[in-house]
Structure formats: structure tokens, C-alpha cells
C-alpha positions in Angstrom: -2.6 158.0 -2.2 -3.1 160.4 -4.2 -5.9 163.5 -2.9 -7.8 165.0 -5.8 -9.7 168.3 -5.4 -11.9 169.4 -7.4 -13.2 172.8 -7.6 -16.4 174.6 -9.4 -16.8 175.1 -12.2 -19.8 177.3 -14.3 -20.0 177.4 -18.2 -22.3 179.5 -20.3 -21.8 181.0 -23.4 -19.2 183.7 -22.7 -17.0 180.4 -21.4 -15.6 178.4 -18.1 -15.0 180.4 -14.5 -13.3 178.0 -12.0 -12.8 178.8 -9.0 -11.9 177.7 -5.3 -12.5 179.4 -1.9 -10.1 178.7 1.1 -13.1 176.4 2.6 -12.8 174.0 -0.3 -8.6 173.0 0.6 -7.2 171.4 3.1 -6.2 174.6 4.5 -5.8 178.3 4.3 -3.0 178.9 1.6 0.1 181.3 2.4 1.6 181.7 -0.5 0.6 181.5 -4.8 3.0 180.6 -7.2 2.6 179.2 -11.2 5.3 177.6 -13.3 4.8 177.9 -17.3 7.3 177.9 -20.3 8.6 174.2 -19.3 10.8 172.6 -22.4 10.7 169.4 -23.2 11.5 166.9 -21.0 12.1 169.2 -18.6 11.0 168.2 -15.0 9.3 170.6 -12.2 9.5 170.0 -8.7 12.0 167.0 -7.5 11.5 167.4 -3.7 9.2 167.4 -0.6 8.1 169.7 2.1 8.6 169.0 5.5 6.2 171.8 6.5 4.1 172.9 3.8 1.2 171.2 1.9 0.3 172.3 -1.5 -3.1 171.8 -4.0 -1.4 172.3 -7.7 -3.6 172.8 -11.1 -3.2 172.9 -14.2 -5.3 175.3 -15.2 -3.7 175.4 -19.3 -2.4 172.2 -20.4 -1.2 168.6 -18.9 1.4 167.3 -16.7 2.0 164.3 -14.8 2.1 164.2 -11.3 4.3 162.0 -10.1 3.9 161.2 -6.2 5.4 159.4 -3.5 4.8 158.7 0.2 7.7 156.7 1.3 5.9 153.6 0.9 3.6 154.1 -1.9 4.0 155.5 -5.7 2.0 156.5 -8.1 2.0 158.7 -11.8 -1.7 160.8 -12.4 -2.1 163.2 -15.1 -3.3 166.4 -14.4 -5.6 167.9 -17.9 -8.5 169.5 -16.5 -8.7 173.2 -14.9 -11.2 171.9 -12.2 -9.6 169.5 -10.6 -6.2 170.5 -9.0 -3.8 167.5 -6.5 -3.4 168.4 -2.8 0.3 167.3 -1.9 0.5 166.2 1.5 3.7 167.9 3.8 5.8 164.9 4.0 5.1 163.1 0.2 7.6 163.5 -2.7 6.9 165.4 -5.6 7.6 165.5 -8.7 6.0 166.9 -11.9 6.6 165.8 -15.6 5.6 165.4 -19.1 4.4 168.6 -19.8 2.9 169.8 -22.2 3.9 173.1 -24.5 1.1 174.7 -23.4 1.1 174.2 -19.6 0.0 176.1 -16.8 0.3 175.1 -13.2 -0.3 177.2 -10.8 0.6 176.1 -7.4 -1.4 177.1 -4.0 1.0 176.3 -0.5 -0.3 176.4 3.1 3.6 178.2 3.7 5.5 180.7 2.5 8.7 180.1 0.9 11.1 178.4 3.5 14.5 176.8 2.4 14.9 174.8 5.2 11.8 173.2 4.8 12.7 171.0 1.6 13.6 167.2 1.1 16.1 167.5 -2.1 17.2 164.5 -2.4 15.0 161.4 -2.6 17.6 159.4 -0.7 17.2 161.5 2.2 13.2 161.7 1.7 13.6 158.0 2.4 15.2 158.0 5.3 13.2 161.0 6.2 10.0 159.0 6.4 11.2 155.4 7.6 12.1 158.3 11.0 8.4 159.0 10.6 7.3 156.0 10.8 
């Protein structure tokens, strides 16, 4: 179920540069945000989007991404800044087990829309059943 997106990386004596071009992503981003300083045992996400899709990159450190489409769920270890994970609309996600140095960058297909979030897992399961 998880769609991992590898982006180009160029390494030389000065270090490594990673980059994403909009044509390489499943959508043209409308919003970018980042997460850092997540305390031990804390989670982020814990929701699904009814209209928005995201690509999530661990630009530093690592975390586990729990994804659930209402029928299948899996946990993907995110630990490479050159690999993002696509979270399509209608997919529940939770970011867990952050390393102390984790920095996460998220590219979103929509501007922030409070009404586009499904924040309750049971509500998400009902929503998925209605879509099928």
C-alpha cells in the first residue's frame, strides 16, 4: 500500500544535495510545513485527509509512519532524506517513534483546510465504508 518516492541525490566532497521537482511528485504542492522537536513517546498525525494528499520526507533523523487505508495497514520506517512516502487522500497516518534529531518536511496538495481532516479513527472507518 505504501508508495515510496525516491528523489535525486547528488553527493560529492561537499556533502549531499537532495531535491524534488514538482514534475516528480504525484501533485503540485500548495503548502509546505515541517515538524521537529517531537518529544520521546509523542506522535504526530493521527488523522486522514478527505481532500488533501501529502508526501512526507525525513530530512533528518527517523520515524515510523503508520498508514491505514481502511482495509490494509502497515508501518514503514522512514530514515532516508532521499525517500518520501506518499499519503493519498483518505489514508489514515500516524508518525511515531521519532529519533531525537528528527526533522520532517511535508509537501501537501492543498492549502490548510480544517474541515478536510478526519481526526477520529472510528469516524475514518465509517467514512471509508461509505466510499466503497
